[in-house]
N, C-alpha and C positions, 0 to 999 in steps of 0.2 A: 447569828453564828453560834452562840451560847446554846440556844434552844436546839439548833440542829446537831450540835455536837452531844446531845442526848438520844439522838436517834429518832427524833421527831421530824416528820416531813412538814414543812412550813408552806402555807399558801399566802404569799405576802400582798399586802395592800400597798406597798410602798409606792407602785407606779400610779396606782389611784390616787394616793395622797398627794403626790408631786403634780399631778395634773391639775388639782384644784388649788394648790398652796404655792407651787414654785413657778407657774408661768407668769410672765409680765404682761400688764396691759400695754397698750400703744403709748400712753402717757409716761408709764414708768420707763419704757424703752427710751423715749426721748430724754427723760431726767438722766437716765444712765449716761446717754451721750453727752449731755450737757455737763454732767459732773465729770467726764472724761476729758473734755475740752479744758476744764479749769484744772484738774488734777494735773494733767500733761504740762499746762502752763507752770504750775508751782514746781514740777519736777526740773523743767529747764532753768528755773530760777534758782533751785537748790544747787544744781552744779555749777551755776554762775557764782552763787554765793560761796561754794567751796574753793573755786578758783581764786575769788576775791580774798577770802580769808587765809588762804595759804600764801598768797603774794604779800599780804600784810604781816606775816609771821605769827599768825594766831587763829587756829581753826580747829574745831574738835567735834565729834559725832554728836553730842548733846545739843551744842549751839545750832547745829544744822537741823536736828529733830525740831528743835524749838522754832526755828525760823518756818519750817514747814507747817507746823501747827498754827502759827500767827497767820501765814498766808492763806491756810484753809479758812480760818475765821473771817478774814477779810474778804475772801473770795465767795462767801455764801456756803461753805461747805462745813460738814461735820463728821466726826468719827469718834468711835468709842475708845480707842487706844491707838498706839503707833505714833510715828513711823518707825521702820528700822533704818538706821544709818549706821553701817558697819564697815570698818576698814580693816584691811589685811586679814589677820587671823580671826577677828570677829565675824568677818563675812563667811568664815567657815563653819560658823554656829547657826543653823537656820531658826534657832528661836531667840537669837540675841536681839536685845533692845536696849538702847543705851539710857543711862540715867545721870543725874547730875553727879552722883557719886562714882558712877562706872562709865567712864567715857574717855575714849582714846583720842590723842591728837591726830590730825589729818595733815600730812606733809607732801612735798613733792616725791613723786615717783610711788605713792602708795596706790592701792587698789580699793576702790570704794562700791558698796552695793547699798542701794536705796530701794526699800519696799515701802510703798505708801498706798494708802486706800481711804476713800471718803464717798460721801454722798451729799447730794443737795440737802440744805436744812429746810426742808418741806415735807409734808405729811405724804406717805406712801413712797418716799424716794428710796432707790436702790443704790447699791454700792458700786464704785469701779475701783478696781485693784489690780496694781502692777508693779513689777520689779525690774529695775535697769541697774547696769554696773558701768562704772567708769574708772578712769586711770588719770592720775594728777600728773599731767605734764607730757602726756603721749598716748599710744595705743597700747601700753602695757608690754609685758616680757613675752617672749616665745610661749613661755607656760601658761601666762594668761590668756594669750590667743588660742592656744589649742585647746584648752579647757572650755573657753567660751564657744568655740565652734561645735564642739561636741554636744553642748547644752541647746545652743541654738538649733541644731539639726534636730535634735530629739523633740523640741518643741514643735518644729515645723512638720515632722513626720506625723506627729500625733494630730495636728491640725488638718493636714492633708487627709489623713485617714478619716476623720470625722466629716470632712467636706464631702469626699467621695461617697461615703455612706448615705449621707442626707441627699446627695444629688441623685443617688440610685434608689432613694426611699427604701433602703435597707436599715433594719433596726440593729442598733448597736448598743452596747451596755457600757456603763461607765468603766469597769475594769479593762475593757478591751482597749480603750484609748491609752490608759495607764501602761498596759502591756507593750504597746507600740513603742512608746518614749523609752521605757525601761529597758526593753530589749536592745535599743540602740546604744544606750549607755553601757549596758552590760557587754556588748560586743566590742565597745572601745576601751574595755577593761576597768571601768570605773563603777560598776554596778553596786559595790559595797559603799560607795559614796553618795548615793542617792537615797537618803533616808527618810522621805516621806512620800505620801501619795502625790500622784501628778497634779491633781487640781480639786478644787471644791466648788460646790454650788454657790451662787452668789444671789442674794435678795435684800429685802429690807435690813437683815443682818448680814455681815460681811461673810460668814458662813450660813448659806442658805439651807432650804429643806429639800432640794432636788437632788439629783444624781451627782455624786462625787465621781472623779476620775481616779478610782482606787483599786489596785490589785496588790497593795502593799499592807496597809492597815487592816483592811477588809477586803473581801470580793465584791464590789457594788455591782450587783445585778439589775439594777434599775436602768430602763433605756433612756437615752438622751433624746428628749422631745421638743418639738417646736415651742417657742415661747419662753424656753429657759436660757439661762446664761451661767457660765462657769469659767473658772480660771484654768489656765494650761501654764504650769509653772515647774518644769523640771529643774534640777539642780545638782551639782557636785560639790561636795563640802570636804576640801582637804584641810590639814592641820595649818597651813599657812595661808590659805585663802578659799573662799568658795564663790561660786557663780550660780545664780538663779536668774532665769529669764521668764517674766510673767506677762502673759496677755489674758484678755477676757474674750471668750468666744460666745456670740449669740446665735442661736438658731431660730430663724424666721422664714419669712416667705422667699427671701432672696437666698437662703441656704444657711451654711455654717460660716460665719466669718468674724475675724477679730474686730472689736469695736474701737480700737484706736491704734495709734502707730506701733510697728513691730520692730524691735531692736534688731539690727543686723551686725552691727560692730560696736565694740567698746567705745564708750563715749570719751573723747579726748578732752579732759578738764583743762582749760588754760590756766596754767600756773605761772 
C-alpha cells in the first residue's frame, strides 16, 4: 500500500506466496481439528470454573487465564501467549489481556469474553483460535443480547458469503468478506465500534501468511484459496462491554466450513 501511494503499479506475488506457504497438508488439517476438540473442551471447563469460582465468592480474570494455560499444558497444547479473559468494560477493549497486576473480579451478573488459541505440541502443528462470550447467572441483559445478535449475524453473513463463492467456484478476496460483515454492523449503527479487521490467516503461527479478511487495516486483495484457514471474528466494543464471536473457516474439498462449534447464544454461566 505504501509503494502504491507513490504512484507505482504493483504486480504482487502475494497469491503465489500463499499458495506455497499458507496451504495446509492433510496432516495439518487433522492436527487443527484435534487441537479444536481439545481447545473446545478447555473452553467449556473455563466457563464451569468461572461459575464455581463465583459461587465460592472468589473469581478473577487472571485466575481463569492461568486455569486455561494449565489445562492447555495438561491437554498437550501449546501457545505463545494469551488467553484473553475479559469481564464487563475489559471486554470492550479488543487488545486486553489480564495480568497478575491487572485483573478484575468476576461476579454474578457480569459479562465475560474468552478468546483462546492453541495448537498441538507437535512439529508442523497449526493453531485453532476462537472467541466466545458468556454471562454469569443468566442470558445477559437486553443490551447484551442485542449486541450479540448483531455480531453473530455479521459473522454468519460473512461465512455464507464465502461458502456461496466457494460453491460457485467464484474467486473472492479477503477484503470482500470483511466488507460483508462490516456492512451489516454499520447498517445496525455500530460501525464505529468495530475497530479491527474481520479475520486473519491461521497457520503454524497464530497469524499465518495467507490472506486476511481485511478491508479496515489494509485492503487485502489476496484470494481465499483451497487448503487455507482463517478466522472470522467480528466485534462491537462499547465502553461498558464488548462482544466478539470468532470461528475458524477452512476451505477444502468439502467447501468452506467452520472447523468447530459456532456460538448461537450467550453462554449462561451457572453461578
